ZALOLUM-163458 format. One line per field, with one value per residue (C-alpha): residue in three letters; z, y, x negated. Coordinates in Angstrom, 3 decimals, decimal comma, always signed. Layout:
// ZALOLUM-163458
res <- c(Ala_...)
z <- c(Z_...)
y <- c(Y_...)
x <- c(X_...)
//
This chain:
// ZALOLUM-163458
res <- c(Met_Leu_Gly_Ala_Val_Ala_Ser_Ala_Ser_Leu_Ala_Gln_Ala_Ala_Asp_Met_Pro_Lys_Pro_Arg_Ala_Gly_Arg_Val_Asp_Ile_Leu_Pro_Ile_Gly_Gln_Val_Lys_Lys_Gly_Met_Gln_Ala_Thr_Ala_Trp_Thr_Val_Phe_Glu_Gly_Thr_Glu_Pro_Glu_Ala_Val_Pro_Ile_Glu_Ile_Ile_Gly_Val_Trp_Lys_Asn_Ala_Trp_Gly_Pro_Lys_Gln_Asp_Ile_Ile_Leu_Gly_Lys_Met_Gly_Gly_Lys_Ala_Gln_Arg_Thr_Asn_Val_Ala_Gly_Gly_Met_Ser_Gly_Ser_Pro_Val_Tyr_Ile_Asp_Gly_Lys_Met_Met_Gly_Ala_Val_Ser_Leu_Arg_Leu_Ser_Val_Phe_Ser_Pro_Asp_Ala_Ile_Cys_Gly_Ile_Thr_Pro_Ile_Glu_Leu_Met_Leu_Glu_Ile_Asn_Asp_Tyr_Asp_Gln_Thr_Arg_Pro_Ser_Asp_Ala_Arg_Val_Pro_Gln_Gly_Gly_Ser_Gln_Gln_Ala_Arg_Leu_Pro_Leu_Pro_Gln_Glu_Tyr_Gln_Gln_Val_Met_Ser_Ala_Pro_Tyr_Met_Val_Pro_Ile_Glu_Thr_Pro_Leu_Thr_Met_Ser_Gly_Phe_His_Thr_Glu_Val_Leu_Thr_Gln_Phe_Gly_Pro_Met_Phe_Arg_Gln_Met_Gly_Leu_Asn_Pro_Val_Gln_Gly_Gly_Ala_Ser_Ala_Ala_Leu_His_Ala_Ala_Lys_Pro_Ala_Leu_Gly_Trp_Glu_Gln_Ala_Leu_Gln_Pro_Gly_Glu_Ala_Ile_Ala_Gly_Val_Leu_Val_Ser_Gly)
z <- c(+33,089_+29,739_+29,750_+30,325_+27,927_+25,224_+25,615_+25,747_+22,369_+20,737_+21,987_+20,372_+17,477_+17,085_+17,909_+15,282_+11,907_+8,551_+7,398_+3,410_-0,011_-0,243_+0,925_+4,399_+6,845_+7,245_+10,082_+9,944_+10,153_+13,205_+15,290_+15,902_+19,100_+20,850_+22,360_+20,284_+19,124_+15,284_+13,462_+10,122_+7,902_+5,657_+5,050_+6,492_+4,950_+2,210_+0,466_+3,848_+5,562_+9,417_+11,837_+13,331_+16,015_+16,052_+18,475_+17,890_+18,863_+17,632_+14,473_+12,441_+11,109_+7,470_+6,854_+2,811_+2,915_+4,214_+5,644_+4,636_+8,129_+8,666_+11,598_+13,546_+14,896_+17,017_+15,528_+17,563_+17,112_+14,416_+12,798_+16,536_+14,877_+11,056_+12,245_+9,242_+6,184_+2,485_+1,112_+3,791_+1,825_+1,097_+4,451_+5,332_+8,762_+10,748_+14,116_+15,215_+11,882_+10,058_+7,743_+9,326_+6,306_+5,098_+6,187_+3,867_+5,744_+8,032_+9,987_+8,055_+10,459_+12,455_+15,554_+17,664_+17,562_+14,591_+13,789_+10,568_+9,465_+7,809_+5,357_+6,070_+4,018_+3,321_+1,694_-0,068_-1,469_-2,651_-5,999_-7,034_-6,882_-8,747_-12,627_-14,988_-17,838_-18,444_-21,484_-21,157_-22,874_-21,394_-19,793_-16,868_-15,218_-14,944_-11,589_-9,596_-7,784_-6,279_-2,470_-0,320_+3,254_+5,261_+8,842_+11,747_+14,019_+17,353_+19,674_+17,082_+16,373_+20,466_+20,993_+17,586_+17,872_+13,699_+12,181_+8,667_+7,821_+4,195_+1,863_+2,593_-0,577_-2,459_-2,543_-6,551_-7,512_-9,996_-11,256_-14,089_-13,603_-12,322_-9,369_-10,613_-12,580_-9,176_-7,479_-10,699_-10,709_-7,732_-6,517_-9,295_-8,567_-4,916_-5,587_-7,576_-3,764_-5,388_-3,424_-6,066_-4,494_-5,922_-6,396_-8,443_-9,757_-11,983_-14,824_-14,403_-12,439_-15,646_-17,844_-15,360_-16,254_-13,647_-13,348_-14,460_-12,103_-9,777_-9,292_-8,092_-5,369_-3,861_+0,196_+1,934_+3,270_+0,250_-1,428_-5,107_-6,890_-11,118_-13,680_-15,599_-17,703_-18,459_-21,201)
y <- c(+7,422_+6,406_+4,314_+7,688_+9,796_+7,015_+6,903_+10,730_+11,135_+8,317_+9,726_+12,763_+11,418_+10,136_+13,316_+15,218_+16,612_+15,195_+17,888_+18,952_+19,587_+23,458_+25,814_+25,015_+26,664_+24,911_+24,010_+25,029_+22,142_+24,379_+24,702_+21,337_+19,625_+16,332_+15,435_+17,030_+15,217_+15,007_+13,183_+11,481_+10,215_+6,384_+4,813_+0,798_-0,881_+0,089_+4,130_+6,231_+7,856_+7,255_+9,249_+7,954_+9,363_+10,154_+11,384_+12,940_+11,718_+14,324_+15,989_+13,705_+16,696_+16,675_+13,071_+13,661_+16,124_+20,098_+21,462_+18,036_+17,035_+14,050_+14,259_+11,137_+9,873_+6,686_+6,223_+4,135_+3,793_+0,793_+1,242_-0,440_-4,033_-2,989_-1,222_+1,066_-0,641_-0,385_+2,057_+4,393_+6,683_+10,244_+9,652_+13,193_+14,830_+17,558_+19,030_+21,730_+21,387_+22,453_+20,349_+19,415_+16,863_+13,216_+10,133_+8,646_+5,827_+3,006_+1,263_-1,287_-4,172_-5,091_-2,929_-3,489_+0,047_+1,624_+4,405_+6,113_+9,041_+12,085_+14,228_+17,922_+19,490_+22,664_+20,140_+19,028_+22,333_+22,869_+21,467_+24,778_+26,322_+23,718_+24,478_+24,596_+24,895_+20,934_+19,868_+17,847_+15,130_+15,084_+10,792_+10,188_+8,776_+5,527_+4,365_+7,363_+5,520_+2,694_+1,524_+4,207_+3,422_+6,554_+5,482_+6,792_+8,491_+6,192_+7,929_+7,120_+3,209_+2,512_+3,927_+1,761_-1,233_-0,944_+0,710_+2,079_+4,077_+3,263_+4,532_+2,544_+0,422_+0,970_-2,670_-3,606_-5,954_-8,925_-10,608_-13,346_-13,741_-17,237_-17,192_-18,005_-14,374_-12,507_-14,428_-13,667_-10,146_-9,584_-8,153_-6,051_-4,485_-4,371_-2,205_+0,314_+0,339_-1,407_-4,848_-7,021_-8,880_-12,054_-10,142_-9,889_-6,890_-7,185_-6,781_-4,166_-2,550_-2,156_-1,159_+2,088_+5,077_+7,973_+10,466_+13,928_+15,985_+12,772_+14,814_+17,507_+15,486_+14,071_+14,554_+13,981_+10,871_+8,658_+5,910_+6,397_+3,410_+3,206_+0,578_+0,491_-2,661_-4,443_-6,299)
x <- c(+91,167_+89,835_+93,738_+95,398_+93,031_+93,485_+97,247_+97,400_+95,855_+98,097_+101,072_+99,940_+98,811_+102,300_+104,461_+102,152_+104,247_+103,004_+100,504_+101,992_+100,236_+98,963_+96,905_+96,148_+92,690_+90,426_+87,815_+83,691_+81,802_+79,953_+82,648_+83,174_+82,495_+81,506_+84,771_+87,915_+90,706_+91,508_+93,837_+93,534_+96,406_+96,091_+98,531_+98,113_+101,446_+103,287_+103,150_+104,091_+100,508_+100,592_+98,550_+95,297_+93,854_+89,872_+87,770_+84,975_+81,445_+79,380_+77,993_+75,115_+72,817_+71,409_+72,643_+72,976_+69,894_+69,881_+72,447_+74,758_+75,901_+78,224_+81,152_+81,077_+83,921_+85,848_+89,653_+92,140_+95,592_+96,683_+92,638_+91,696_+92,952_+92,053_+88,764_+87,492_+89,196_+88,467_+90,989_+90,506_+88,119_+89,617_+92,193_+92,126_+91,534_+92,818_+92,374_+94,893_+96,216_+93,307_+91,596_+88,131_+87,118_+88,421_+87,086_+84,305_+81,818_+81,714_+79,239_+77,196_+77,749_+80,771_+81,134_+84,677_+84,778_+86,267_+83,940_+84,576_+81,877_+83,906_+82,390_+83,548_+86,001_+83,422_+81,175_+83,226_+84,237_+80,863_+81,943_+83,801_+80,223_+78,228_+76,951_+80,820_+78,352_+77,957_+79,921_+82,582_+81,272_+78,728_+77,905_+77,791_+74,424_+73,930_+73,316_+75,087_+77,811_+74,976_+76,177_+74,313_+72,776_+72,031_+70,184_+71,850_+69,437_+67,810_+70,284_+73,198_+71,911_+71,748_+75,197_+76,711_+74,848_+74,562_+71,149_+73,559_+76,251_+77,889_+80,534_+84,219_+84,880_+87,827_+89,664_+89,502_+93,012_+92,532_+94,809_+94,863_+91,153_+89,410_+88,444_+84,852_+85,037_+85,355_+82,489_+80,330_+80,879_+81,843_+78,006_+78,162_+81,338_+80,340_+77,215_+79,740_+81,265_+84,504_+85,700_+86,938_+90,390_+92,780_+95,841_+98,968_+101,293_+104,884_+105,132_+107,482_+104,529_+102,607_+105,211_+106,421_+105,242_+104,789_+107,415_+107,017_+105,246_+103,947_+100,687_+102,698_+104,236_+101,441_+101,117_+98,284_+96,715_+99,301_+97,528_+97,291_+96,776_+95,600_+95,788_+92,132_+92,988_+96,100_+97,188)
//
């Protein structure tokens, strides 16, 4: 029976039309229930977003604070092999065409199950209500991006065999640096939620200018990379 359910979920995700940029209905957190079948869109390789089936495990109440809930889900499809990988943060999650939120958290220890935390879209949209009077040149508070650890409630710790959930790291590709540089500065970057990896990029990539209007062409689930330092 479990195999049949899993196969059905995979087929449903594969047949789902890709979401498009623009206004979309949202699914309020109060309507999210255990057992619901959702779909996330993320890039595993190349530039094409792929559908990832997610089974909703439950809603973790007051995870970040009062009325700041987190949705817990179990990923299927390719994510069963990759687990919740670095760079998946921000992958949009939908149920029946309605946006539920975005993938943002993973378990603090390895788990054979690809368990993720999903930030509800309602929580993210609260940014529109924040105080707009802060000067645009105000300094960003130092240390605000320290890697947070959210202790899981006891009921979830037993099921997931993990004590915490943590924000998903963002890969930081470094080319032209000696390995010792990554070793020395790696801990500092990881505290900021960045995972430094040795890599390379062609000169053509650094020299290329983005096409006019590229930001309007972005679609849900697509990957974005930016050059921080070059030369």
